Phi, psi and omega in degrees: 000315180307312179297319180289323175299320180294315183296319180293324180291326182288308192261342176045054182289153177285331177222144180232134173241120183246125186265356173203110183260342186059018181268148176247167176303341179280349178279129182283162178297332182294323180289334179262356185286146176234131181300131186082008183232134160269163183202158172242152182219155170215109188270155168283134181268345179218141178092174176267164174076185175076195186074155182221170179195147179234128172252139179229138178299137183303338181285345181267153180259137180213159184230113173299140178249130184238032180291155186305321180297327179276319181287345175286344176269114186293144175059047182229148175231142181222137180203160176245130175256126176278128184245183179292160176056036177062023171270165176210162187230124177260121183234153184217145171236123181232130163269108180256106179301152182295335186255030184300141183277174182289320175308317177299315183295324180293319173298317180295318180297322183289320179298312182300316182293321180291325173302316184291313180297324184285320175300325181289317183290323181296322185290319178300317181294312182297324180294320177296320178293319183286322172298325180291323176299309180299338178268002183077015179271153166248157188246139177239113190247135182244133184244131177237151175220130179285152175272116175047043191310309182295333187276346190247011176292110184288130188293315179300316182283335173295312185293324174300314175296322177299315177291323177298329179281004177096008178271122185213191175062223184302319186287324176293324182289323183290322177294324181294314183297327178293323189269327195273164173064034173256132183233161178230149171233169174238125177250117179233112186060244181257002186263129183234131184287170171282155182292143170238133184283140181274124182254355183208159176107135172241147185276117183297328188268005180277172179282321185276331186313295183309319180299305184297321179298322178293325176294326180292320184258014185301334183266005180300317184299340179290345180289334189255101188279333193248325184263168179250111179277141172235121190237134167228109184055235184264014173257130190226128169230148182235134181244127179250144177225146183208136175296323177266340178053048174292116186301320181293321175293321176301315186290329183289313181285328172300324179295321176297314176293316176300321176298311174304321180282331179287321177299320176298319174301313182294325183287328185253011172062038172245170177215160187255152174278085186294337178288350172257006177290141181208135176247130184226127173264139187232123173249121180250129185242000000 
């Protein structure tokens, strides 16, 4: 730490990424702190070495990212730093052990792909907001969140959608084989329940799971006639803009879109987490 603190004091970088800290949960925050910097850390819980950390100058605003794809990677840190002129930087620090398994590399690959997708989504949203500001519009944004979305994808309805998209023959048979004939049991002490066949759900940590989920919700944007949807996995936000931003008018068109969205959920046997529903008025000057 003294060498790192000296280098930081000399060069004063805005962000410092440490890919191996050798810190454990028993190492206090004060021993890792650097004057003038905030930081996030993710330690190794057993054994020597490992762990990662990201330092950010206290003058900068940052947001730790806790998406499932990121937290699945052990000993990694992910954050978004807000820069000047409405730009931002998405950063990650990962300690990859030399003996990393194929499963670890798969999680790491999924995390990097998620970071790229998230960064693209942020750029699209920021661009839309800034264009709206330059055109004299104000923004009314609505946030939705699916309830256990990956677990509730009905297999029969998913296969119906896949066939409707033009996927057939051998590939459709392969996906059908991948989804069908799975059973679950409950084991308590020495008692094992009878098997129950799984009729819904795609595995989020698998290779095909996220792709199948995206195919299942691919038509969600069609529900919004008046707003512009931005979707990332099961996270959805819809932006409405108006020069006057008459609240009554916005709420009326939002009601129409929300009714169409609710009908989509009833049709495809999914539900929303209404306790995470949020309406936000945004003014950008």
